[in-house]
N, C-alpha and C positions, 0 to 999 in steps of 0.2 A: 504494500500500500504506500502510495506517495504521500508527501507532506500535505498536498492539496486535498487529497481524499480524506486523510485523517482529520484535517481541519473542518472539512464539510460535515463529516460524521459527528464531530464534537458539536458543531452548531446545530445540527438536526436534533441530537439528543438533548442538548440544552433547551432548545425551543419546545420540545415535547414535555420536558420536566417543568418548565416555566408555565406552559399552557395548562398542565394538570394542576399545578399549585394555584393558578389563577381561578380555576373552576372551584377548587376546594375553598378558597378564601372568599369568593363572591357568593357562594351558596347561602351563608347566613344573612347577607343583605337581601337576597332574593326572597328568602323565607320571611324576613321581617316585612318586606313590602307586600308580599302575598297575604300574610296574616292580617295586615292592616285593612284589607278589603274583605275579610271573611267574617261570617257571623261567629259568635263565641262557641257555639256547638261544633262548628266545622274546624276549629283551630287544631284540636287534638285528633283529627281523623287519621286513620291508618289504612292503607298506605298513604304516604305524604302526597298531597296534591298541591302543586305550586299555583295552578290556575284555579281559582274558586269556581264551584258549580254555580253558586248564587253570589253576586257582588253586593257588598254592603258599603255604601258611601256615607251612611249615617255616622260612622266612626269619625270621619273627617269633619262633618258638620258639627258634631259634638265638641271636638277639639277647638274649632275656631269660634264657636259661639259661647261655650260654657267655661272657657279658661282664658287666661291672660297670655295667649300664645305670642302676640307681638312683643310683649314685655320679656317673655322667656327667650324668644329669638334674639332680641336685642342684647340680653345678658350673655347669650352664647357668643355673639359676635365680639 
């Protein structure tokens, strides 16, 4: 194997490993986002379903109307 081929193989393997790790690290974010649109009963459903059967937008309405979300956001910034 030449130096060019070894280098190409190393880049391919590195890309595969980084891609797999990216999927592992992004799954909790996708789970959180998906769960925010689910009804409470559907959150603990097994097997895991990332796309909800029934969408619940009331969770976001509640956050923006019954809490001081702008103040919390400003504190985070």
